[in-house]
N, C-alpha and C positions, 0 to 999 in steps of 0.2 A: 549531633545525630541528626538534624534535620538538613547537613550539607548530602546526607546519604540522596535526597532526595533530586540532588543537582548533579548528581556522579552518573557515569556511564555505566550500563550492566556489565559490562566486562569490569571495571574496576570496584564493583561491588561484589561482583563473583571471585575475585582476586582475594577481596578483603577477608571473605566468607572464608576461604581456602586457607590464608594466612591466621583464624583465629582472630582478625581483628573485628568482625562484624557478627552479630550475633542474626539467622537468619528470620526469628521470633521478632525480636526486636526491629528489624529490618520491616518487616512486614505490618506488624503495627505501626512504624512510622508511616507506613504508604496509606494503613487503612484510616488513621487518625487523619491524615490529610487530605485524603479522601473525601471523608465525613463531615468536615470541618469548611470545605473547598465551597466559596458562594456558589460557584458553577458548576456543583458535585451533579445536578440532575439535568443538566445538557451537556455531560459529557459522558456518564455513566448510565446505563439502563438498567442495569442490576449488580451487585457489589456482593461479592460469596465471601464474606466474611469467615464461615464456619470452614470452608473449603480450605481458604488461603492460610487460615491459621494452622489448622491441621497439617498441610502441607510443609509449613515453614517449620512445624515442631519434628517433623520425618527428618527434614533436612538438616536441623540444628544435630540430631543423632547419629545422622552418618558423616557431618562435618565433624564432631567429637571422636568418631571411631576412624576418621582418617580414608572413608570409604565413599567419597562425594561421586557424583554420578555423571555430572559435566561441570565444565567451567561455567556456567552458569546455575549450577543448582543451588535453591536457596533464593533466587533473584525473583522479584514480584513483577508479573508482567498481566497487561490486558489483553482482551478479546474481541473482537467485532462480534456483533450480535449476530451473526450467522452461522457461526460455529456453534455445532451441539453440545451443549454441557449438561450432565447426565443432573437431572433434579431441578433447574433452574432454567427461567424462560430464554428461549431463543426465539425471537419473534422478528428479524429482520429487519425493524424499524418499521414494520407494516400491519393495520388493524387487520388486516386479511388473515393472517395466520395469530391474532391475538391471542395468549392466553398457551401456547404452543410451549410442554414442555418434555423436553426428550428424555429418553432413558438411558440413553449412553452417550458418552462423548465423541467429539469428531476424533477421526485418526488422529489428525495431526495434535488438537489436544491433548490426546493419549500418550502419542509420543514426546510432546514437551513434558508432560506430567513424569513418566518413565526417565525422563533426563533431569528432572528435579526442579523444573521450574515452578513458582508458587501462581496459582490463578487468582489474580484479583477482583474480577469480575467481567463483566460485557457492556461494550461501549455503543454510543446511538451510531446512528449511520443514514447514510439516504434511502428511500424506501426500496426495499428489493434491490438494493444496489444499482438503480438505475439512473445514476445522477452523479455527475463527478462536482456537482457544487456543493453540496453536504448541506442544502437547506432540505428541511422536512419537517412539515407543519403536523404531521400527522403526531408524531413522539416527539423529538427535540430537536433542534440545530444547535449543535456545538460552536464556540466560540473560535474564531482565528485567533493566534497568540499575537499577531501582529498587528490587528485592526478589530476592535471592539465590535465597528460598524459593519462588519463585513462577513461571510461565510468561510468556512474552513478549510472547504475543498473535499470532495466524495469521490466514492462512496464512505470510505474507511474515515469518517471525519471524527467520529468520537475518540477512536484509534489515535489518531493523530494529537488530538490536543489533550488524549491522556499523559503522554511523553510530553509534550511543550508545556503544560503546566505543571509538571511534576509529579504526576498522579498514578505514574507507572513508568519502571525502569525500561521497558521496550511494548511495543504492541506488534499484534498481529492482525491484518488485514486481508483482502481478498483484492485482485486486480483483474478485471474484466477488459475496462478500455482504459484505464489508468488510474482505479481506484486507491491503489496505494501509493503511488507515485506524485498525482495532485497534492494530495492534503500534506504528504510530505515537504513537497518544494512551499506549499503557500503557510508551513508552520518552521520552515526553515529545519527539516529533520533528514536523515537519509532515508531513501523508500526501498527497498528490492523485491521486483517484480520478476518471479521465477517463472522457468519455463512450462507452459502447461504439460502436464501429467511428471510432474518433477517429484512433485509433492500430491498426496492423498487428495481428493476432494469428499471422500466419504465423509457423511456425517456436516455435510456445508449446504445451507440452503441455497439452491442453483440461481443462477439468472442467466446465464448461458454456458451449457455444462462444457463445449467446445472450445471455451474463451477464457473459463474462470480459473484464476490462479491464486495461488496463496504467497503472502511475503509479509515482510515485519517492515515496521515503521520505528527506527532508531534514533540515539543521538549518534552514531557513529558508524563506519564502515566494519569496523573490529565485530561492534555490538551484531549489526546483522548479519555478518558471517558466523559467528557463534550461535544466534538465535536458530538462522536457517538451519544450521548443522541439527539444532535441539528437534527442529520440526521433523529433520528428516531421519532422525535417529543414528546420525553419524559423526564423524570427526570434522572441525572445522578445519578448513585450508588454509596455511600458513601465509599469514602478511607480510612476514617479516622480508626485508631486501627488495620489495617492489619499490621500482623505479620508474620516472618516465622518460627518462634519456633515453631513448631510440624507439620509444611506443610511435604508433602511427594512427591517428584517429582522422576521422573523416568526416564534416561539418557537412550533414545531409541538407541540401538546398528545396530538392523537391517537397514539396505539401509541409515542411516544417518551418521555414522563415518567412513564408508570405506572414504579410500581416500583423506580425508580433510588435507589440505594443513597446512604448519607449524605456521603461524600467526593466523589462526583462533582456529587451533586444540591448540594452546597455551591460547588464549584468553579464551576460552571454559573452559579448565580447572581449569585456575584462578577462574571463575566464579560460577565454582561449589564449589571452598573452600569458597568462599565468603559466598555462601549459607547456605554451611554446617555450616560455622562459627557462621552465623547468627541463627543457630538452626534447619535449613532444615533436614530433611531423606531423603537420595538419594541412591538408587538403580539403577540397570542396569538392561534393560529387552530385551528379545531378543522376535520377533513380526514375524512369516513367512510370515503371512497376510500382513506385509508392502510390503515385497519383491515380491509379487505374484499381489498385486495391484499397483506396479509401473511399470510392465513387460506388465499391459493393457495402459498404459498412451498413447501410440502412436496410438492406436485403441479410447481410449476414446475422446481424446483430440481433434486429428487432424483432426476425421471423423466429428464430429460435426461444427468444425471452416468451413471446406470445405464445408461441406453442407449450410452454413450459404452465404459463401462469393464465392462459385462455380461461379455463372452467372456474376458477377461483374468481377472475376479476368479471366473469361475468355472472357470476351468483350475486355479487355484491360490490358494484361500480363505484358507489356512491362512499365507499369507503376509505377509497384511496385519493392521495394527493392528483389532482386533475392534471398537472401537466407532465406525472411520472405514467397515471392510467394511458394519457392519449399517447405517451411514448410506446407503451406496450402495444396499443391498437394498431400503429402502424404496421406492426409486424404483418397484420391480417388483411393488407392488401397484396401481400405477395403469394406465389403457388408454391408448391413443392417443387415443379421444375426450375422454378428461378434460384430458389433455394440451391438446390442439387447443382444448379449451372454455377452458380457464383460461387461453389465451395471449388467445384473441379478449377475453374479458373483461378482461385486464389492460389492453388498447391501448384501452378506452374509459374506465378508471380512468386512466390516464396522460394522457389528453385533460381530464379533469374536473380533475386534481391541477395541471398545467399553466395551466389558467385561473384558478384559484383564487390560485395564487401568480405570477402574472405581473407585481404591481405591486412587488414585493418584490425588494431587491438579493440578499437570500438569505434563505432558511429554516435558523433554527437549534435545535438541542439538544445534549445531551451524546452527545459520540463512541460513547463505552460508559456505560451505566448500572451498570456494575459494575467494581472495580478487578480487577486482575491474579488469576488464580485462584492457589490453593497446589499446586505440584507435588505433594508427596506423598497430599493427599487426594485429587487427580486419577488419580493410580497406583492407588488404593485403592476408589476409590467410585465405581461405574460412573452411579448417578444424579445425581452431584454433576456428572461430566463431560457427563451430558447436557445438564441444564438450566443450567450454567454458559456452555456453548458456547452454547445457543440465547439465552441473556440477554446475553453478548458482543456476537453480531450482529445482534440485532434493530434497533436503531438504524442501525446503516450499512447494513443490507438495503433500508430505505427506500429510500435513492440507489438501487441496482440496479435494483428493484421499477421504479420511478418514470422510469428511462432516463436521468437526469441527471448531470451531474459533483459532483465531492463536495471538499471540503477540510476536514482535522483541523487543528486548532490545539492547540499547549502551553498551558495556561491561567496556568502558574506555579504549581500544583497537582501533583505528582508523578503521573503514571500517569492525568491527569484532562485529556480534549482537549474541544474545542469544534468542532462540527461545523458546516459552512456547506453546505447544499444549493444547487447552481446549475442553472440551466436546462440542456436538451440542447446540447452543442458551444457552451457559452457559457462553456468555461475561461479564456478573456481576461479576461472581466468579473470571474469569480469570483475568479483570483489578486490582480485589484486590491483588491478590496473583502477579500480576507483579508490582502494588504500592509497595508490602513488597519486592519485588527481586530487586527492582529499587533504593530502598534505601538502600541496602548491595552493589550493584556494582558500586554506586558512589563514 
C-alpha cells in the first residue's frame, strides 16, 4: 500500500481505473502519511480530512460504476494556501489575512473537483507569494528534499515539499515570477507555468493580477499534462510518439546564462548534450529585448503588488516579514505614468521576442542559476536574502515577462532544473516537447 506514495499521479489513476487501487484506501494512506510525518506542520497549513474522505468515497462509487470523471479521478493532491477552499482557511502565508475563511472554492479547485481529484489540504507558501526562496518566518518554512539546511524555493514551497516528501500525488501552485518552477527545480519535480489567462484566477489571493498564473508541480510530465487538463476541465494532450529528433531548441544567452553557479551550469551543459544525443538541434541566441524587459521588472511587479496590498500593509505593517514588506513598499516609489509606460514598452518587447523564437520548439536555460539558499544565513543576513531572492527568480521571470508558458524538468542532478520556454497558449506543444526531453534526461 505505501508504495502508492511513491507512484506518479498517472499510475495511481490507472490503478484506480483497473480496480487495483481503492480511492478511499489511497486517500487514507496519504492522510495517514501526512499526519504521522515529522515535518507535517512545515508543509501543510491545513489538512482537509473530511473533504478528502468524502471526495474519495464519491470517486470509489464512480469507479465501481465505471463512470470515472477523468484519468485522475480519485487521486489526492494538495493546494497552495492562496486558492480559496470553501470552509477552510486560506491565508496566503500572511498574518495580514489570518483567519480568512472563504465561502466558495477557487474556480480551478472547482474544476479539479468536478474532474474527480481529491483535495488533501492547503500547503504553506512564501508570504503573499512575493519571494522565490520559500522562507517564511510568519507561518512556516517548508523543507527542501535535497538539503535539510536549505529553503525549498518559493513561493509554492509547501506545494513542492508535499510531492517531494510523498505527502501528495501532485500539487497546485501559482507562478507570478517563478513560483512554480523554482520549487519544482529545487525539489527535483516537474513544474508547469501556464500562460497568463489560460486558467482562471477567480478565487485566488492575488499578488500581481497581470502576471499571476496557476500551474501544477508533479513527478512527471505526464502528471503535469493530466493535472493541467483537470484544472482546465478538458482532455489532456496525447504525449505518445513525442520525439526529440529534429526538434529545434535555442539556448537563451541574454539575461539567463550570466553568473550561473557551478552545479546548475554543469547540469545544464550535460542536459544540452543529452538533448543533442537524442537528435535535437540546438543553437545559441542573443535577445536584447530580454535585457530590457528584465530592467522593467521593478516597476511592473512591485507597483501592481503594492497597489493591491497598500492599504492592508499600511494598516498593519509590523504583521509582515520585513523583507517581503519592504519589497512591496518598493512599488510606492513609481508613478502611474511609470507603470503605464513600462507595460506599453513590454508589449512591444513581447512581439520582438515572439518573432525571434517562433521557429524553435522551445527556448532553454537553467531553471535557476543558483542552488537552494541556506536557511540560517537567510535568517541572519539581509543582503544575502535580497541577492539570493533576485538571483533565484531571474531566469524564470523571463517567461512571465514574455507572456508565454514554461516547463521545468529535473536534470538528474539534485536541485538543478532545465527550463523550457514555450509560446503563449501553447501548453500542449510544450508538454509534448517536455515529454520527449524528459526521456532523454532520465
